[in-house]
C-alpha positions in Angstrom: -11.7 10.1 -41.2 -9.8 7.5 -39.1 -6.5 9.0 -40.0 -7.6 12.5 -38.8 -8.7 11.2 -35.4 -5.3 9.4 -35.0 -3.4 12.6 -35.7 -5.6 14.5 -33.2 -5.4 12.0 -30.4 -1.8 12.9 -29.3 -2.8 16.6 -29.0 -5.8 15.8 -26.8 -3.6 13.5 -24.7 -1.0 16.4 -24.2 -3.9 18.7 -23.2 -5.2 16.3 -20.6 -1.7 15.8 -19.1 -1.1 19.5 -18.9 -4.4 20.0 -17.2 -3.7 17.4 -14.5 0.0 18.2 -14.0 0.1 22.0 -14.3 -3.3 23.8 -14.4 -5.3 21.9 -11.7 -2.5 22.0 -9.0 -2.0 25.8 -9.6 -5.8 26.4 -9.2 -5.7 24.5 -5.9 -2.8 26.5 -4.6 -4.5 29.8 -5.7 -7.7 28.7 -3.9 -5.9 27.8 -0.7 -4.0 31.2 -0.8 -7.2 33.1 -1.4 -8.9 31.3 1.6 -5.8 32.0 3.8 -5.9 35.7 2.9 -9.6 36.0 3.5 -9.2 34.4 7.0 -6.6 37.0 8.2 -7.6 38.6 11.4 -6.2 40.8 14.1 -3.1 39.4 15.8 -1.9 37.2 12.9 1.7 37.4 11.9 2.0 38.1 8.1 4.5 38.6 5.4 3.8 40.8 2.4 4.9 40.1 -1.2 7.6 42.8 -0.7 9.0 40.9 2.3 7.7 43.2 5.1 6.9 41.2 8.2 4.4 42.4 10.9 1.3 41.7 12.9 -2.2 42.6 11.8 -3.5 45.2 14.1 -6.7 46.1 12.2 -8.8 44.6 9.4 -10.2 47.8 7.8 -12.5 46.2 5.2 -12.5 43.4 2.6 -9.4 44.7 0.8 -7.2 46.5 3.4 -5.4 45.5 6.6 -3.2 47.5 9.0 0.1 45.9 9.9 2.4 46.9 12.7 5.9 46.5 11.5 7.7 48.0 14.5 6.4 49.4 17.8 4.0 52.2 17.0 4.7 52.0 13.3 1.7 50.8 11.3 1.1 50.6 7.6 -2.0 49.9 5.5 -1.6 47.1 2.9 -3.9 45.6 0.4 -4.9 42.1 1.4 -3.9 40.7 -2.0 -0.3 41.6 -1.4 0.0 39.3 1.6 2.2 36.4 0.7 2.0 34.3 3.8 0.2 34.1 7.2 2.9 32.7 9.4 1.2 32.6 12.8 -2.5 32.1 13.2 -3.5 33.4 16.6 -6.6 33.7 18.7 -8.4 37.0 18.4 -6.7 39.6 20.5 -8.7 40.8 23.5 -8.7 44.6 24.2 -7.3 44.2 27.7 -4.7 46.9 27.2 -1.9 44.8 28.9 1.5 44.4 27.3 2.7 41.4 29.3 5.2 39.3 27.5 6.4 41.9 25.0 10.1 41.7 26.0 12.5 40.9 23.3 14.2 37.5 23.5 17.5 38.8 22.2 19.1 41.7 20.3 17.1 40.9 17.1 14.3 43.5 16.8 12.1 41.1 14.7 11.9 38.7 17.7 9.5 41.2 19.3 7.1 40.8 16.5 7.1 37.0 16.2 7.0 35.4 19.7 6.6 31.7 19.9 
C-alpha cells in the first residue's frame, strides 16, 4: 500500500505543477481577453485575428461589430475574431463634425489611429 502511494506521488506533483504553470495562467489570459472583447464600443481602435486594423463604428449585437478600415469602407466582423483593442476611447458623440481627421503623413493608416 505504501509503495503504491510513493509511485503515485510524482504523478500528482507533476499535475499540480502543470496546473499552476500552464493551465491557470492561460485561463487568466483567456478571461482577460474575453472581458476586453465584451467591452468593445464605438470609437475603439481594434485589430482582427487576420491583421485588419480599423475603428469600431457600430456594435450590432453581442456577436458582431462593424469596423471602418478606410474612409467609407466598413466591414462586419464577429467579435470573437478581434485579437486586440489598441485604443480605448470615450464614446463618440453624434456631432457630425470631422475636425482633426487630417493625415499626419503619407501613411494611410495614420488617419485611423490618431494619438
